[in-house]
C-alpha positions as CSV (number, residue, x, y, z in Angstrom):
1,M,0.0,0.0,0.0
2,S,1.3,3.4,-0.9
3,H,1.5,5.8,2.0
4,A,0.1,9.3,1.9
5,D,2.4,12.3,1.1
6,L,0.6,14.6,3.5
7,V,-1.6,14.1,6.5
8,V,-3.5,16.7,8.5
9,R,-4.8,15.3,11.8
10,D,-6.2,16.4,15.1
11,A,-8.3,18.9,13.2
12,R,-11.9,19.5,12.3
13,V,-12.3,18.8,8.6
14,V,-15.3,20.4,7.1
15,T,-16.0,18.7,3.7
16,W,-19.3,20.3,2.4
17,D,-20.1,16.7,1.4
18,D,-23.6,15.8,2.6
19,R,-22.6,12.2,2.7
20,R,-19.8,12.9,5.2
21,P,-20.0,16.5,6.4
22,S,-17.0,16.3,8.7
23,A,-14.0,14.3,9.8
24,D,-11.0,14.6,12.1
25,A,-8.2,13.9,9.7
26,I,-7.4,14.0,6.0
27,A,-4.7,12.3,3.8
28,V,-3.3,13.4,0.5
29,R,-1.3,11.4,-2.1
30,G,-0.3,13.1,-5.3
31,D,-2.9,15.6,-6.2
32,R,-5.8,13.6,-4.6
33,I,-7.5,13.1,-1.3
34,V,-7.0,9.4,-0.4
35,A,-8.5,9.2,3.1
36,L,-10.8,10.9,5.6
37,G,-11.0,10.1,9.3
38,A,-8.4,9.2,11.9
39,E,-8.5,5.5,11.4
40,D,-8.2,5.4,7.6
41,V,-5.6,8.2,7.7
42,A,-3.5,6.4,10.2
43,A,-3.4,3.3,7.9
44,L,-1.8,5.5,5.2
45,T,0.7,7.3,7.4
46,G,4.2,6.1,6.8
47,P,7.8,7.2,7.7
48,S,7.9,9.6,4.7
49,T,4.5,11.1,5.2
50,E,4.5,14.7,6.3
51,V,2.1,15.0,9.3
52,V,0.8,18.4,10.4
53,T,-2.0,19.5,12.8
54,G,-4.5,22.3,12.5
55,A,-7.7,23.5,14.0
56,L,-9.9,23.6,10.9
57,V,-9.5,22.2,7.4
58,L,-11.6,23.6,4.6
59,P,-11.7,23.2,0.8
60,G,-9.3,25.8,-0.6
61,F,-10.8,29.2,-1.0
62,Q,-11.6,30.4,-4.5
63,D,-11.8,34.1,-5.2
64,A,-14.6,34.6,-7.8
65,H,-13.7,38.2,-8.6
66,V,-10.1,39.4,-8.4
67,H,-7.6,41.4,-10.4
68,A,-4.4,39.5,-9.7
69,P,-2.1,40.9,-12.4
70,F,-3.0,44.5,-11.7
71,A,-2.7,44.0,-7.9
72,G,0.7,42.4,-8.4
73,H,1.8,45.2,-10.8
74,N,1.0,47.8,-8.2
75,L,2.7,45.8,-5.4
76,L,5.9,46.1,-7.5
77,R,5.4,49.8,-8.0
78,V,3.5,52.5,-6.0
79,W,1.3,50.5,-3.5
80,L,-0.9,52.8,-1.4
81,N,-3.5,50.3,-0.4
82,D,-2.0,49.7,3.0
83,L,-1.7,53.4,3.9
84,E,-4.3,55.7,5.3
85,G,-4.5,59.4,4.6
86,R,-3.3,62.1,2.2
87,Q,0.0,62.8,3.9
88,A,0.9,59.1,4.1
89,Y,0.3,58.8,0.4
90,L,2.4,61.8,-0.5
91,D,5.3,60.6,1.7
92,H,5.3,57.2,0.1
93,I,5.1,58.6,-3.4
94,A,7.9,61.0,-2.8
95,A,10.2,58.3,-1.3
96,Y,9.4,56.0,-4.2
97,A,10.1,58.6,-6.9
98,A,13.3,59.8,-5.2
99,A,14.7,56.3,-5.0
100,R,14.0,55.7,-8.7
101,P,15.2,58.8,-10.7
102,E,15.6,56.6,-13.8
103,L,11.8,55.8,-14.1
104,P,10.1,58.0,-16.8
105,W,6.7,57.5,-15.2
106,I,5.5,57.0,-11.6
107,V,2.6,54.6,-11.7
108,G,0.7,52.4,-9.3
109,G,-2.3,53.2,-7.1
110,G,-4.5,52.3,-4.2
111,W,-5.5,55.7,-2.8
112,A,-9.0,55.9,-1.2
113,M,-11.4,58.7,-2.0
114,E,-12.4,59.2,1.6
115,H,-9.1,60.9,2.3
116,F,-9.8,63.9,0.0
117,P,-12.5,66.5,0.0
118,G,-15.3,65.3,-2.3
119,G,-13.2,62.2,-3.0
120,T,-11.0,64.1,-5.5
121,P,-7.3,64.6,-4.9
122,R,-5.5,67.5,-6.6
123,K,-2.6,67.7,-9.0
124,E,-0.8,70.4,-6.9
125,D,0.0,67.8,-4.2
126,L,1.8,65.6,-6.7
127,D,3.4,68.5,-8.4
128,A,5.1,69.5,-5.2
129,I,6.8,66.1,-4.8
130,V,7.3,65.0,-8.5
131,P,7.3,68.0,-10.7
132,D,9.5,66.6,-13.5
133,R,7.8,63.3,-14.5
134,P,4.3,62.3,-15.1
135,V,2.5,60.6,-12.2
136,F,-0.6,58.5,-12.8
137,L,-2.1,56.6,-9.8
138,L,-5.4,54.7,-10.1
139,N,-7.6,54.8,-7.0
140,R,-8.4,51.8,-4.8
141,D,-11.6,50.9,-6.6
142,V,-9.9,51.5,-10.0
143,H,-12.7,53.8,-11.1
144,G,-10.6,56.9,-11.1
145,A,-7.1,58.2,-11.2
146,W,-4.9,61.0,-9.7
147,A,-2.5,62.7,-12.1
148,N,0.0,65.5,-11.8
149,S,0.3,68.5,-14.1
150,R,3.1,66.8,-16.1
151,A,0.8,63.8,-16.8
152,L,-2.1,66.0,-17.9
153,E,0.3,67.9,-20.1
154,V,1.6,64.7,-21.8
155,A,-2.1,63.8,-22.5
156,G,-3.0,67.3,-23.7
157,I,-5.7,67.6,-21.1
158,D,-6.7,71.2,-20.4
159,R,-9.8,73.2,-19.7
160,H,-10.8,72.9,-23.4
161,T,-10.7,69.0,-23.4
162,P,-14.3,67.6,-23.4
163,D,-15.3,64.8,-21.1
164,P,-15.5,61.4,-22.7
165,V,-18.9,59.9,-22.9
166,D,-18.1,57.2,-20.3
167,G,-16.2,59.4,-17.8
168,R,-15.5,62.8,-16.4
169,I,-12.5,65.1,-15.9
170,E,-12.7,66.8,-12.5
171,R,-12.4,70.6,-13.0
172,D,-12.0,73.8,-11.0
173,P,-15.6,75.3,-10.8
174,V,-14.2,78.8,-11.5
175,T,-11.5,78.3,-14.2
176,G,-12.6,75.0,-15.7
177,E,-9.0,73.8,-15.4
178,P,-8.5,70.1,-14.7
179,T,-7.8,69.6,-11.0
180,G,-5.9,66.2,-11.3
181,T,-8.7,63.6,-10.8
182,L,-10.0,61.6,-13.8
183,H,-13.1,59.5,-13.4
184,E,-14.0,56.3,-15.1
185,G,-13.5,56.4,-18.9
186,A,-11.3,59.5,-18.6
187,A,-8.9,57.5,-16.4
188,Y,-9.1,54.3,-18.6
189,T,-8.5,56.2,-21.8
190,F,-5.5,58.0,-20.3
191,N,-4.1,54.7,-19.0
192,D,-4.5,52.9,-22.4
193,R,-3.1,55.7,-24.5
194,F,-0.3,57.3,-22.5
195,V,1.0,55.1,-19.7
196,P,3.8,52.8,-20.8
197,R,2.5,49.3,-21.2
198,P,4.1,46.6,-19.1
199,S,5.9,43.9,-21.0
200,R,4.9,40.2,-20.8
201,A,7.8,39.6,-18.4
202,D,6.4,42.4,-16.2
203,W,2.9,40.8,-16.2
204,E,4.4,37.4,-15.4
205,E,6.2,38.8,-12.4
206,A,3.1,40.6,-11.3
207,I,1.1,37.4,-11.4
208,R,3.8,35.5,-9.5
209,V,3.8,38.1,-6.7
210,A,0.0,38.1,-6.6
211,Q,-0.2,34.3,-6.5
212,T,2.2,34.1,-3.6
213,H,0.0,36.5,-1.6
214,L,-3.2,34.8,-2.5
215,H,-1.8,31.3,-1.6
216,S,-0.8,32.7,1.8
217,L,-4.5,33.4,2.4
218,G,-5.6,29.9,1.6
219,I,-6.7,30.7,-2.0
220,T,-6.1,27.9,-4.4
221,G,-8.0,29.3,-7.4
222,W,-9.6,32.4,-8.7
223,Q,-11.5,34.1,-11.5
224,D,-9.6,37.0,-13.0
225,A,-12.3,39.6,-13.7
226,W,-10.3,41.7,-16.2
227,V,-8.1,39.7,-18.7
228,T,-6.6,41.6,-21.5
229,P,-4.6,40.1,-24.4
230,D,-1.4,41.0,-22.5
231,T,-2.4,39.4,-19.2
232,Q,-3.8,36.4,-21.0
233,A,-0.4,35.9,-22.7
234,A,1.3,36.1,-19.3
235,Y,-1.1,33.6,-17.7
236,T,-0.6,31.2,-20.6
237,S,3.2,31.4,-20.4
238,L,3.2,30.7,-16.6
239,A,0.7,27.9,-17.0
240,K,2.8,26.3,-19.7
241,N,5.9,26.1,-17.6
242,G,4.1,25.0,-14.4
243,E,4.5,28.3,-12.5
244,L,0.7,28.9,-12.3
245,T,0.0,26.7,-9.3
246,A,-3.5,28.2,-8.8
247,R,-6.4,27.3,-11.0
248,V,-7.5,30.4,-12.9
249,V,-10.5,31.2,-15.0
250,G,-9.9,34.2,-17.2
251,A,-12.8,36.6,-17.8
252,L,-12.0,38.2,-21.2
253,W,-12.6,41.9,-21.2
254,W,-15.6,43.2,-23.1
255,D,-14.7,46.5,-24.8
256,R,-17.7,48.8,-23.9
257,H,-16.8,51.2,-26.8
258,R,-17.6,48.4,-29.3
259,G,-20.5,46.2,-30.2
260,L,-21.2,42.6,-31.2
261,E,-18.4,42.5,-33.7
262,Q,-16.0,41.7,-30.9
263,V,-17.8,38.4,-30.1
264,E,-15.8,36.6,-32.8
265,E,-12.6,38.0,-31.5
266,L,-13.4,36.7,-28.0
267,V,-14.2,33.3,-29.5
268,A,-10.8,33.3,-31.2
269,R,-9.1,34.2,-27.9
270,R,-10.9,31.4,-26.2
271,G,-9.8,29.2,-29.1
272,A,-6.2,29.3,-27.8
273,G,-7.6,26.8,-25.4
274,A,-7.0,25.9,-21.8
275,V,-3.3,25.7,-20.9
276,G,-2.3,23.9,-17.7
277,T,-4.4,25.5,-15.0
278,F,-5.6,28.5,-17.0
279,W,-9.0,28.6,-18.8
280,P,-10.0,31.7,-20.8
281,T,-13.7,30.7,-20.8
282,T,-15.6,33.7,-19.4
283,V,-16.4,37.3,-20.7
284,K,-16.5,40.2,-18.3
285,I,-19.0,43.1,-19.0
286,M,-19.1,46.3,-17.0
287,A,-22.7,47.5,-16.9
288,D,-22.0,50.7,-14.8
289,G,-19.6,52.5,-12.6
290,V,-19.6,53.1,-8.8
291,M,-21.7,55.0,-6.4
292,E,-19.0,57.3,-5.0
293,N,-18.4,59.2,-8.2
294,Y,-22.1,58.9,-9.2
295,T,-21.6,56.6,-12.1
296,G,-23.4,53.6,-10.7
297,A,-26.6,53.3,-12.8
298,L,-29.7,54.0,-10.8
299,L,-33.4,53.6,-11.5
300,E,-34.1,57.0,-9.9
301,P,-31.7,60.0,-9.8
302,Y,-29.0,60.5,-7.2
303,C,-29.7,62.8,-4.3
304,D,-27.7,66.0,-4.0
305,G,-26.4,65.2,-0.5
306,C,-28.5,68.0,1.0
307,G,-31.9,66.4,0.9
308,G,-32.7,67.3,-2.7
309,H,-32.4,65.4,-6.0
310,T,-30.4,65.7,-9.1
311,D,-31.1,64.6,-12.7
312,N,-28.2,62.2,-12.7
313,R,-29.0,58.5,-12.9
314,G,-25.4,57.4,-13.4
315,L,-23.8,55.9,-16.4
316,E,-24.9,52.8,-18.4
317,Y,-21.7,51.6,-19.9
318,V,-23.5,49.2,-22.2
319,D,-26.9,50.2,-23.5
320,R,-29.5,47.8,-22.0
321,E,-30.6,46.5,-25.5
322,L,-27.0,45.9,-26.5
323,L,-26.3,44.2,-23.2
324,A,-29.1,41.8,-23.8
325,E,-27.9,41.1,-27.3
326,A,-24.3,40.6,-26.1
327,V,-25.2,38.2,-23.3
328,T,-27.5,36.3,-25.6
329,A,-24.7,36.0,-28.3
330,L,-22.1,35.0,-25.7
331,D,-24.4,32.5,-24.2
332,G,-25.0,31.1,-27.6
333,H,-21.3,30.6,-28.1
334,G,-21.0,28.8,-24.8
335,F,-19.3,31.6,-22.8
336,Q,-20.0,32.2,-19.1
337,V,-20.7,35.9,-18.6
338,H,-19.4,37.8,-15.6
339,M,-21.2,41.1,-15.2
340,H,-20.4,44.2,-13.0
341,A,-23.5,45.8,-11.5
342,I,-23.3,48.4,-8.7
343,G,-26.6,50.3,-9.1
344,D,-30.2,48.9,-9.1
345,R,-30.7,49.8,-12.8
346,A,-27.5,48.0,-13.7
347,A,-28.5,44.9,-11.7
348,R,-31.9,44.9,-13.4
349,D,-30.4,45.3,-16.8
350,C,-28.0,42.4,-16.2
351,L,-30.9,40.1,-15.0
352,D,-32.9,41.2,-18.1
353,A,-30.0,40.3,-20.3
354,V,-29.8,36.8,-18.9
355,A,-33.5,36.4,-19.2
356,A,-33.2,37.3,-22.9
357,A,-30.5,34.7,-23.3
358,R,-32.7,32.1,-21.6
359,A,-35.6,33.0,-23.9
360,A,-33.3,32.5,-26.9
361,H,-31.4,29.4,-25.9
362,G,-33.2,27.9,-22.9
363,P,-31.5,26.9,-19.7
364,N,-27.9,25.7,-19.6
365,D,-25.0,25.2,-17.2
366,L,-22.9,28.2,-18.1
367,R,-23.3,29.7,-14.6
368,H,-23.6,33.4,-15.5
369,H,-23.0,35.7,-12.5
370,I,-23.3,39.3,-11.4
371,A,-20.7,40.8,-9.2
372,H,-21.0,43.6,-6.6
373,L,-24.7,44.0,-6.3
374,Q,-24.5,47.0,-4.0
375,L,-28.1,48.1,-4.7
376,V,-30.8,45.7,-5.7
377,Q,-34.5,46.4,-5.6
378,P,-36.6,43.8,-3.6
379,E,-38.6,42.7,-6.7
380,D,-35.4,41.7,-8.4
381,L,-34.1,39.4,-5.6
382,P,-36.1,36.3,-6.6
383,R,-34.9,36.5,-10.2
384,F,-31.4,35.3,-9.3
385,A,-32.8,31.8,-8.4
386,E,-35.4,31.9,-11.2
387,L,-32.8,32.6,-13.9
388,G,-30.0,30.6,-12.3
389,V,-27.7,33.7,-11.9
390,V,-25.1,33.4,-9.2
391,A,-24.7,36.4,-6.9
392,N,-21.0,37.2,-6.8
393,C,-20.7,39.1,-3.5
394,Q,-17.8,41.4,-2.4
395,A,-18.6,41.0,1.3
396,Y,-15.9,43.4,2.6
397,W,-17.8,46.3,1.3
398,A,-20.9,45.6,3.4
399,Q,-19.8,47.8,6.3
400,S,-20.1,51.4,7.4
401,D,-16.9,53.5,6.8
402,P,-16.2,57.1,5.9
403,Q,-16.6,56.5,2.2
404,M,-20.1,54.9,2.8
405,E,-21.1,57.7,5.3
406,E,-19.8,60.7,3.3
407,L,-19.8,59.7,-0.3
408,T,-22.6,57.1,-0.7
409,V,-25.5,57.3,1.8
410,P,-26.1,61.1,1.4
411,F,-26.4,60.7,-2.4
412,L,-28.6,57.6,-2.3
413,G,-30.9,58.8,0.4
414,E,-31.9,56.8,3.5
415,E,-34.5,54.7,1.8
416,R,-32.3,53.3,-0.9
417,A,-29.3,53.1,1.4
418,R,-31.1,50.5,3.4
419,L,-31.2,48.2,0.4
420,Q,-27.4,47.9,0.1
421,F,-25.5,44.5,-0.2
422,P,-28.6,42.4,0.4
423,F,-26.7,39.1,1.0
424,G,-29.2,37.7,3.5
425,D,-32.2,38.5,1.3
426,L,-30.5,36.8,-1.6
427,V,-30.1,33.6,0.4
428,R,-33.6,33.8,1.6
429,H,-34.8,34.1,-2.0
430,G,-32.8,31.0,-3.0
431,A,-29.9,32.6,-4.8
432,R,-26.6,30.8,-5.0
433,L,-23.8,32.9,-3.5
434,A,-20.1,33.1,-4.6
435,M,-17.6,35.4,-3.1
436,G,-14.7,37.4,-4.4
437,S,-12.5,40.1,-3.0
438,D,-12.1,42.5,-6.0
439,W,-8.5,42.8,-4.7
440,A,-6.7,45.2,-4.9
441,V,-9.8,47.3,-4.5
442,S,-10.1,45.8,-1.0
443,T,-8.3,43.1,1.0
444,A,-7.8,39.7,-0.6
445,D,-8.1,38.0,2.8
446,P,-11.2,35.7,2.7
447,L,-11.4,35.5,6.5
448,A,-11.6,39.3,6.9
449,Q,-14.3,39.4,4.2
450,I,-16.2,36.5,5.8
451,E,-16.2,38.4,9.1
452,V,-17.8,41.4,7.5
453,A,-20.4,39.2,5.9
454,V,-21.2,37.8,9.3
455,T,-20.9,40.9,11.5
456,R,-21.5,43.7,8.9
457,R,-18.7,45.7,10.5
458,D,-15.0,46.2,10.0
459,P,-12.9,43.6,11.8
460,S,-10.7,46.5,13.2
461,A,-13.8,48.3,14.6
462,R,-15.8,45.5,16.3
463,D,-17.5,47.8,18.7
464,A,-19.0,49.9,15.8
465,A,-22.7,49.6,14.9
466,A,-23.4,46.9,12.4
467,F,-24.3,48.0,8.9
468,L,-27.8,46.7,8.0
469,P,-27.4,43.6,10.3
470,H,-30.5,41.9,9.0
471,Q,-28.5,41.2,5.8
472,A,-25.8,39.3,7.7
473,L,-24.8,35.7,6.9
474,D,-23.9,32.9,9.3
475,V,-20.3,31.8,9.2
476,A,-21.0,28.4,7.5
477,T,-22.9,30.1,4.7
478,A,-20.2,32.6,4.1
479,L,-17.4,30.0,4.2
480,R,-19.3,27.8,1.8
481,A,-19.8,30.7,-0.6
482,F,-16.1,31.4,-0.6
483,T,-15.2,27.8,-1.3
484,A,-17.9,25.7,-2.9
485,G,-19.8,28.7,-4.2
486,S,-16.9,30.2,-6.0
487,A,-15.7,26.8,-7.2
488,F,-19.2,26.4,-8.8
489,V,-18.8,29.7,-10.6
490,N,-15.4,28.6,-11.9
491,H,-16.9,25.3,-13.2
492,D,-14.4,23.6,-10.9
493,D,-16.5,20.6,-9.9
494,D,-13.5,18.8,-8.5
495,A,-13.1,21.5,-5.8
496,G,-15.1,23.1,-3.1
497,V,-15.7,19.7,-1.5
498,L,-13.4,17.4,0.4
499,R,-14.1,13.7,-0.4
500,V,-11.9,10.7,-1.2
501,G,-10.9,11.0,-4.8
502,S,-11.4,14.7,-5.2
503,R,-8.5,17.1,-6.0
504,A,-6.5,18.0,-2.9
505,D,-7.1,21.8,-2.6
506,L,-7.0,22.6,1.2
507,A,-6.8,25.5,3.5
508,V,-5.7,24.7,7.0
509,L,-6.6,27.3,9.7
510,D,-5.0,27.7,13.1
511,T,-8.5,28.5,14.6
512,D,-11.8,26.8,14.3
513,V,-14.0,29.7,13.1
514,L,-17.0,27.5,13.2
515,A,-16.6,26.9,17.0
516,G,-19.2,29.5,18.0
517,P,-19.9,33.3,18.2
518,H,-17.0,33.9,20.5
519,V,-14.6,33.1,17.6
520,L,-14.4,35.7,14.9
521,P,-13.0,34.7,11.4
522,A,-10.5,37.5,11.0
523,D,-8.6,36.3,14.1
524,A,-7.8,33.1,12.4
525,R,-4.7,32.6,10.1
526,V,-4.0,30.1,7.3
527,S,-1.2,27.9,8.4
528,L,-1.1,25.7,5.3
529,T,-2.4,25.9,1.7
530,V,-2.4,22.9,-0.5
531,A,-3.1,23.3,-4.3
532,A,-3.6,20.0,-6.2
533,G,-1.6,18.2,-3.5
534,R,1.3,20.6,-3.5
535,V,2.0,22.7,-0.5
536,V,2.1,26.3,-1.8
537,H,2.1,28.1,1.5
538,R,3.0,27.3,5.1
539,T,3.7,29.4,8.1
540,A,7.2,29.4,9.5
């Protein structure tokens, strides 16, 4: 009898398998689980078997919505995500630029809108520390950018430059001069046209760095929610040489400036085929923007923050008729569709698009999903289960913070604000949940995200009032969403469950977060991550 390569014992093993929901030990040989339970595991434990202990063993986490290459790229450049406040940002940017006088551009990002009046930083701050080179820094949610005067000059952006149809140039209300903040399409167009493009080697290194971080958090697979031809080439290269130890589904980017003619191009990109652990089988469509800069698409106009209303209902990045045609065409070609919807109008448009595809082609197992779902009207909640649409939740956002209090609630109004992030209602209406971080928009740590899903408050502010606590999930439901739910979205039916014969994707925690309400998920740490039987992370 061949012995196991790895055994985890003296642990609570949660399998999500109804036939055997739990065990107290698990054994792995090669890339497969070969035994569950102390007695069977002991029989496969030999002198060369690595034996570890842990408090809780779960299927490996899968992140259903993450931007790994872009996060890794920023980690290797200007990384502001772990800093708080305008001065901390400026100090870091200044030190980075001073240490790298050879760089023609200073790029990166991760700044938060809440640290600037109105959520809009100014070019003068950057001019004071980097006057000689262009600086371009995307914000934390990647829906805007902060640029210095030199960058605006390179792009030819001045008070005469019109706003793009899908974005806005922030301007001085008196002079009309650009102030240094670019919103949505204004930021994306700038980035595409003027910022030097990373090489394939740059993207490969970015993915390696991101993968190391994600593995350290117990993540064994993910869906990349923004795959360009460049990042697809990098993923494919890493997968070919065995460096992509995670299983990755690539969501190919839908160009919102174009129409159905791009479907055949996406089919051709998918036609390159799965390589190793990378599958380019999904298409990502952005239906709208975000609430904080008033580009999330709403059924009724935004409030003005002072008790009145505006005539702004946000931006619809893909016309609802074209969205329905696109989803129907992609569905017909066998693509899964991954949609971004922040506002209630966007959520409804996305559901209507799937309904159109169902009417045209009937039910199927493509597992379309809608991410974010910040605002969903009650009458749309049952439609997720009815249409078989997965709710892809970014749980960390379901908390009250300065951005929510200052830039969102006053502009939604109290009535609509009470409808935000309706995770509990989605479950009660029978929706299937998956979870994703949207990293680097927010933390990639599944345990921190799960705690917010359960408590509706920031793990660093546990005494704060819970944000809409009736929408909270229980720990088991949240854990299942981040494991089995996301594996379902990724069509990874060999993951998300621990049973003999299934692929050995495991996350071993040092704390049993299912032990009761006195244990909070963010206090736990991942001590061991196993991807297809290979240890890809362990604590020292």
